[in-house]
N, C-alpha and C positions, 0 to 999 in steps of 0.2 A: 742054144740055137741063136742065130742072128735075127734081129727084128728088121723088117723092111717096111718103110713107110710108103703107102700107096697114095698117089695123087693123080688127079686128072682134071683138066679144064672142062670136061664134059659133065661134071657134077658141080654143085655149088661149093665155093670155097668155104672153109671152116669159119664159123662166126664166133668161135671161142678158142680155148686152149686145148685143141684136139686135132688129130689127123683124120682125114677122110676114112682111112683104114690102115690097119697094121697087119702085116703077114709075118707069122712065125712058123717056119716049116711049111707044112701043107695047109695050115689053118689061117684064114683071113677073118679078122674082126672088123666089121664095117660099122662105123659110127652111125648113130641115128640120123636119119634124113627127114627134113620137113619139106613141104612143097615149094622150095625156092627154085626159081628159074636160074640155071647156071650162067646165062648170059648177062642177066641184070641184077641178080642177087636179091630180087624181090619175090614175095609170095605170089604164086599164080592166082589169077582171079577166076571166078566161076564157081561151079557147084562142087560138092565134095568129091564127085567122080574125078574131076580134073585134078584136084589136090592129091588124091590117092594115086592116080596114074603118074603124076609128076614125081611123087616119092619113089614109086617103083622104078621109074625111068632113071632117077638119080642113083638108086641102089644098083641097077643093072650097069650103068656106066662105070661105077667104082669096081664092080665085079669084073668087068672086062679089063680094066686097067690092072687088076691083080692077076690076070691070066685065066679067068674063069668066066662064069655066068651065074645067073640066079638058079640054074639047074644044079649048081654045087651047094646050094643053101642047105644047111642041116638044122639051123635054129633061126627063127624069126620072132622078134618081139614087136608088137604093135601097140602104140599108145594113142588113145582117142579121147578127146575132150567130151564126146557124146557117144556112148556105147550104142545108140540107135543106128550109128553108121557101121556097126559090125557086119551086118549082112552085105553091105556095099563093098567092104574090104574083101569079104569072101568071094563075091562075084567077080571082082577085078583081079584078085590074086591068082585065080585059075588061068588067067591070060599070061601071067609072068612066071609061074612056078609049075613044073610038071609033077605028076604023080610018080613015085610016092611022095606025099607032101612032107615038107620039113616039119620038125617039131615047132610048136608055136605057142606064144602067150599073147593075150589081148588084155590090156589094162586100161581102165578108165582113169583119167587124170583131170585135175582141176584146170591146169594151164600148161601150154607148151610155148617154146621160144617164138618170138615175133608174132604171137597170136595165132599160130597154126592150129589146125583142128586135128591133124594126124602127124605122127612121127613113127618111123619104122627103122629098126636096126636088124642086122643079121650076122650070122657066122657062116662062113663058107668053108668047105673042105675040098681042096683041089686034088684031083687024081694024079 
């Protein structure tokens, strides 16, 4: 199968040697997103809610560019520098992902790029 690189200006540009997403067949692998503002490339300021929403907005923009939406998510991986924010991720995630929920992992990490407190990646399956 042919790999298709997914790119959109509605999500932050890659800050390393990776693509925003790669589509192979009906599967889209979306790279981890931190709370970068796509227009400025800087971390959003504010509370953890704003950071989590920015991450999900970035993922949604990439999903749209791939021809889908977060409704197509089958697997989500959440990385948090403080697992005390796990409940906040859950409460915001229901605004972006419908039931039945995708499979998910949440992992506590020591550090994330650019000092972010949250990073999320996902896999989509397009119908």
